VEXDREN-2710 file (C-alpha; in Angstrom, 1 decimal):
% VEXDREN-2710
k/r/px/py/pz
1/UNK/143.9/157.2/90.0
2/UNK/141.5/157.6/92.9
3/UNK/138.5/157.4/90.5
4/UNK/140.0/154.3/88.9
5/UNK/140.2/152.5/92.3
6/UNK/136.6/153.4/93.1
7/UNK/135.4/152.1/89.8
8/UNK/137.3/148.9/90.2
9/UNK/135.9/148.5/93.8
10/UNK/132.3/149.2/92.7
11/UNK/132.7/146.8/89.8
12/UNK/133.9/144.1/92.2
13/UNK/130.9/144.8/94.5
14/UNK/128.5/144.6/91.7
15/UNK/130.1/141.3/90.5
16/UNK/130.0/139.8/93.9
17/UNK/126.3/140.8/94.3
18/UNK/125.5/139.3/90.9
19/UNK/127.3/136.0/91.9
20/UNK/125.3/135.9/95.2
21/UNK/122.0/136.6/93.3
22/UNK/122.7/133.9/90.8
23/UNK/123.5/131.5/93.6
24/UNK/120.3/132.3/95.4
25/UNK/118.3/132.0/92.3
26/UNK/119.8/128.6/91.5
27/UNK/119.1/127.4/95.1
28/UNK/115.5/128.7/94.9
29/UNK/115.0/126.8/91.6
30/UNK/116.5/123.7/93.1
31/UNK/114.2/124.0/96.1
32/UNK/111.2/124.6/93.9
33/UNK/112.1/121.6/91.7
34/UNK/112.6/119.5/94.8
35/UNK/109.2/120.6/96.2
36/UNK/107.5/119.8/92.9
37/UNK/109.2/116.4/92.8
38/UNK/108.1/115.7/96.4
39/UNK/104.5/116.7/95.5
40/UNK/104.5/114.6/92.4
41/UNK/105.9/111.7/94.3
42/UNK/103.3/112.1/97.0
43/UNK/100.4/112.3/94.4
44/UNK/101.8/109.2/92.7
45/UNK/102.0/107.3/96.0
46/UNK/98.5/108.4/96.9
47/UNK/97.2/107.1/93.5
48/UNK/99.0/103.9/93.9
49/UNK/97.7/103.4/97.4
50/UNK/94.1/104.1/96.2
51/UNK/94.6/101.6/93.3
52/UNK/95.9/99.0/95.7
53/UNK/93.0/99.6/98.0
54/UNK/90.5/99.4/95.2
55/UNK/92.1/96.2/93.9
56/UNK/92.1/94.7/97.4
57/UNK/88.4/95.7/97.8
58/UNK/87.5/94.2/94.4
59/UNK/89.4/91.0/95.1
60/UNK/87.6/90.7/98.4
61/UNK/84.2/91.2/96.7
62/UNK/85.0/88.5/94.1
63/UNK/86.2/86.1/96.8
64/UNK/83.1/86.7/98.8
65/UNK/80.8/86.2/95.8
66/UNK/82.7/83.0/94.8
67/UNK/82.3/81.6/98.3
68/UNK/78.6/82.4/98.3
69/UNK/78.0/80.3/95.1
70/UNK/78.6/77.2/97.3
71/UNK/74.9/77.6/98.3
72/UNK/74.1/76.0/95.0
73/UNK/75.1/72.4/94.4
74/UNK/75.8/72.9/90.7
75/UNK/78.0/75.0/88.4
76/UNK/78.0/75.6/84.6
77/UNK/81.1/74.7/82.7
78/UNK/81.4/76.7/79.4
79/UNK/84.1/75.2/77.1
80/UNK/85.0/77.9/74.7
81/UNK/87.5/78.1/71.9
82/UNK/89.6/80.3/74.2
83/UNK/89.5/78.0/77.3
84/UNK/87.0/77.0/80.0
85/UNK/84.8/79.3/82.1
86/UNK/83.2/77.9/85.3
87/UNK/80.2/79.7/86.7
88/UNK/78.5/79.4/90.1
89/UNK/74.9/80.5/90.9
90/UNK/72.9/82.6/93.3
91/UNK/69.5/80.8/93.5
92/UNK/68.7/82.7/96.7
93/UNK/68.2/86.0/94.9
94/UNK/67.3/85.0/91.3
95/UNK/65.9/81.4/91.3
96/UNK/64.0/81.7/88.0
97/UNK/67.1/82.9/86.1
98/UNK/69.3/80.2/87.6
99/UNK/66.7/77.6/86.7
100/UNK/66.4/78.9/83.1
101/UNK/70.1/78.9/82.6
102/UNK/70.4/75.4/83.8
103/UNK/67.5/74.2/81.6
104/UNK/69.1/75.7/78.5
105/UNK/72.5/74.2/79.4
106/UNK/70.9/70.7/79.7
107/UNK/69.1/71.1/76.4
108/UNK/72.4/72.1/74.6
109/UNK/71.0/75.5/73.8
110/UNK/74.3/77.3/74.4
111/UNK/76.4/74.8/72.4
112/UNK/77.9/76.6/69.4
113/UNK/76.6/80.0/70.5
114/UNK/79.0/83.0/69.9
115/UNK/79.9/85.9/72.2
116/UNK/78.4/88.6/70.0
117/UNK/79.4/91.6/72.1
118/UNK/82.7/92.4/73.7
119/UNK/83.6/95.7/75.3
120/UNK/86.9/96.0/77.1
121/UNK/86.5/97.3/80.6
122/UNK/82.8/96.5/80.5
123/UNK/81.3/93.1/79.5
124/UNK/81.2/90.1/77.2
125/UNK/77.7/89.0/76.1
126/UNK/76.3/85.8/74.6
127/UNK/73.1/83.8/74.4
128/UNK/71.6/84.7/71.1
129/UNK/70.8/81.4/69.1
130/UNK/70.9/83.4/65.9
131/UNK/74.7/83.5/66.2
132/UNK/74.8/79.7/65.5
133/UNK/73.5/80.4/61.9
134/UNK/76.4/81.4/59.6
135/UNK/74.0/83.0/57.2
136/UNK/72.3/85.3/59.8
137/UNK/73.4/89.0/59.4
138/UNK/76.0/89.9/62.0
139/UNK/74.5/93.3/62.4
140/UNK/71.4/91.7/63.9
141/UNK/73.3/89.6/66.5
142/UNK/71.8/90.1/69.9
143/UNK/68.2/90.1/68.8
144/UNK/67.3/86.5/69.5
145/UNK/66.4/84.4/72.5
146/UNK/65.0/80.9/73.4
147/UNK/61.4/79.9/72.7
148/UNK/60.7/79.6/76.5
149/UNK/59.4/83.1/76.8
150/UNK/60.8/86.0/78.9
151/UNK/61.5/85.9/82.6
152/UNK/60.2/88.3/85.3
153/UNK/62.9/90.7/86.5
154/UNK/64.6/89.5/89.7
155/UNK/66.6/92.6/90.5
156/UNK/68.5/92.2/93.8
157/UNK/71.2/93.8/95.9
158/UNK/74.1/91.9/94.5
159/UNK/76.6/94.3/92.8
160/UNK/78.0/94.0/89.3
161/UNK/81.6/93.2/90.0
162/UNK/84.3/91.6/88.0
163/UNK/83.1/88.1/87.1
164/UNK/79.4/88.8/87.6
165/UNK/76.9/86.8/85.5
166/UNK/73.9/89.0/84.8
167/UNK/70.8/88.7/82.6
168/UNK/70.9/90.8/79.4
169/UNK/67.6/92.5/78.7
170/UNK/66.0/95.4/76.8
171/UNK/64.7/98.6/78.5
172/UNK/61.3/97.0/78.7
173/UNK/60.4/95.3/82.0
174/UNK/60.6/91.5/82.2
175/UNK/62.5/91.1/79.0
176/UNK/65.4/88.8/79.9
177/UNK/65.4/85.4/78.2
178/UNK/68.5/83.5/77.3
179/UNK/71.1/86.2/76.8
180/UNK/73.6/86.9/79.5
181/UNK/76.7/89.0/80.1
182/UNK/79.8/88.6/82.2
183/UNK/81.4/91.8/83.7
184/UNK/85.1/92.2/83.4
185/UNK/85.2/95.1/85.9
186/UNK/83.1/96.7/88.7
187/UNK/80.2/98.4/87.0
188/UNK/78.1/100.2/89.6
189/UNK/75.6/101.9/87.3
190/UNK/74.2/98.5/86.3
191/UNK/73.3/97.6/90.0
192/UNK/69.6/97.2/90.5
193/UNK/68.9/97.5/86.8
194/UNK/69.8/94.0/85.6
195/UNK/69.4/90.6/87.3
196/UNK/72.6/89.3/88.9
197/UNK/72.4/85.5/89.2
198/UNK/75.9/84.0/89.1
199/UNK/79.6/84.5/89.4
200/UNK/82.6/83.2/87.5
201/UNK/84.6/81.0/89.9
202/UNK/87.3/79.9/87.4
203/UNK/88.4/81.2/84.0
204/UNK/88.4/85.0/84.2
205/UNK/91.6/84.8/82.2
206/UNK/89.5/83.3/79.4
207/UNK/86.9/86.0/79.7
208/UNK/89.7/88.6/79.5
209/UNK/91.0/87.0/76.3
210/UNK/87.5/87.1/74.8
211/UNK/86.8/90.7/75.8
212/UNK/90.2/91.9/74.4
213/UNK/89.8/90.3/71.0
214/UNK/89.6/92.5/67.9
215/UNK/86.1/93.7/67.3
216/UNK/84.0/95.6/64.7
217/UNK/82.2/98.9/65.1
218/UNK/79.2/97.0/66.6
219/UNK/81.6/95.4/69.3
220/UNK/81.2/92.0/67.5
221/UNK/84.4/90.0/67.6
222/UNK/86.1/89.7/64.2
223/UNK/87.2/86.2/64.9
224/UNK/84.4/84.0/66.4
225/UNK/84.5/83.6/70.2
226/UNK/82.5/80.5/70.6
227/UNK/80.9/78.4/73.4
228/UNK/81.7/75.0/72.1
229/UNK/79.9/73.1/74.8
230/UNK/78.1/73.9/78.0
231/UNK/77.5/71.4/80.8
232/UNK/76.5/71.2/84.5
233/UNK/78.9/69.9/87.1
234/UNK/79.0/69.5/90.9
235/UNK/80.0/72.6/92.8
236/UNK/82.1/70.5/95.1
237/UNK/84.4/69.6/92.2
238/UNK/85.5/73.3/91.9
END
């Protein structure tokens, strides 16, 4: 009888210890899970804060660039089959490129030209007169230019931000002509390697539609993305 009571007592002690151990384990797991949740929440908040700061900085850069296009009295108005894009210029840093672009607009050079290269998160590119010819091989789009000859490089300190108008060129020096690209994001590795000479002041939603269209393996839009008509207008009207 005495041994029976001792066994029952010991069993009770072991059971109580087990209950306490399980409770502590659960509490520790809950505390660990809570700590992980707090850490995850903190990382998420930090990422969101960084994204907000980056967006704010980007918007500030865009607004500053747009404001600085007021130094030129004219803008280019590109009427595309996706909507209208208005571009201001920076003649203070790239006068030859600005003059060339305006000359080509006045001559109707860009009328009917296609955006032959679209890369989401990067750029849309146009300016090859060969894209006007429906019989010209698509795989050779991007190889043409105007008959005015190439321009000297006018590299400058302006960054490639969202909405930047920059001169397309080959790796060879002084090889830009009529082709241009518009950035859809900040692209720092292009800075100082291509000539920035303008900024989209209206119509980035149109550029976004163009860059996100379906494309082939050469980044050529499946459906034509066309500049129907390009004209010059007063900067004060925009």
